[in-house]
C-alpha positions as CSV (number, residue, x, y, z in Angstrom):
1,M,-3.8,3.0,7.0
2,A,-5.4,-0.2,7.3
3,V,-3.8,-3.8,5.6
4,S,-5.8,-6.8,4.8
5,V,-4.4,-10.2,3.8
6,P,-7.6,-12.3,3.0
7,K,-7.8,-15.9,5.3
8,R,-9.3,-17.4,2.2
9,L,-5.9,-17.4,0.2
10,F,-3.3,-17.9,3.0
11,K,-5.3,-20.3,5.6
12,N,-2.0,-20.0,8.3
13,A,-1.6,-17.0,10.5
14,V,2.1,-16.9,10.2
15,D,1.9,-16.1,6.5
16,R,-0.8,-13.6,6.4
17,N,1.2,-12.1,9.1
18,L,4.6,-11.8,7.1
19,L,2.6,-10.4,4.4
20,K,1.3,-7.8,6.5
21,R,4.6,-6.6,8.1
22,R,6.1,-6.8,4.4
23,I,3.4,-4.4,3.5
24,K,3.6,-2.2,6.4
25,E,6.9,-1.5,6.2
26,S,7.1,-0.8,2.5
27,Y,4.4,1.4,3.3
28,R,6.5,3.2,6.1
29,L,9.5,3.7,3.7
30,S,7.2,5.4,0.9
31,K,4.5,7.3,3.0
32,H,6.5,10.2,3.5
33,E,6.3,11.4,-0.5
34,M,2.6,10.6,0.0
35,Y,2.0,12.9,2.9
36,D,4.3,15.8,1.6
37,F,1.9,15.7,-1.6
38,L,-1.0,15.3,0.5
39,K,0.1,18.2,2.5
40,E,0.6,20.3,-0.4
41,K,-2.7,20.0,-2.1
42,N,-4.1,20.3,1.5
43,L,-5.9,16.5,1.0
44,K,-6.7,14.0,3.5
45,L,-6.6,10.0,2.3
46,Y,-8.0,6.8,4.3
47,L,-6.1,4.0,2.9
48,L,-6.9,-0.2,2.9
49,I,-4.4,-1.9,0.9
50,Q,-5.6,-5.3,0.4
51,Y,-3.5,-8.0,-1.0
52,T,-4.9,-10.1,-3.3
53,Q,-2.3,-12.0,-4.8
54,E,-2.7,-16.1,-4.3
55,D,1.3,-16.4,-3.9
56,M,3.4,-14.8,-1.1
57,K,5.6,-12.1,-3.2
58,D,9.1,-11.2,-1.6
59,Y,9.6,-7.9,-0.3
60,G,11.2,-6.4,-3.1
61,V,8.2,-6.9,-5.3
62,I,5.7,-5.7,-2.5
63,K,8.3,-2.5,-2.1
64,S,8.0,-1.9,-6.0
65,S,4.2,-2.2,-5.9
66,M,3.6,0.4,-3.2
67,F,5.8,2.8,-4.8
68,T,3.5,2.1,-8.0
69,A,0.1,2.4,-6.5
70,F,1.4,5.6,-4.9
71,E,2.1,7.1,-8.2
72,K,-1.0,5.9,-9.7
73,L,-3.0,7.4,-6.8
74,R,-1.0,10.6,-6.9
75,Q,-1.8,11.2,-10.7
76,E,-5.5,10.5,-10.3
77,I,-5.5,13.1,-7.7
78,M,-3.8,15.3,-10.4
79,K,-6.5,14.8,-12.7
80,Q,-9.2,15.7,-10.4
81,E,-7.8,19.0,-10.0
82,P,-9.8,21.9,-11.8
């Protein structure tokens, strides 16, 4: 898993690092569900999370967005199954 926050959007390193910490923490708290699903399907996943919003979101918004993204990813994987 990798996290990217573009310097183009956030000039200050403090802001980029804060967003990266928020993303990593929300990933850490929700990854077990995705790991269990992937293990059940016998799949491996390389994940790059890139922050594309132009304003800084608080932790609650990032956490709910991470949950939504994992749900969409899970649904896409289920569609790919024969």
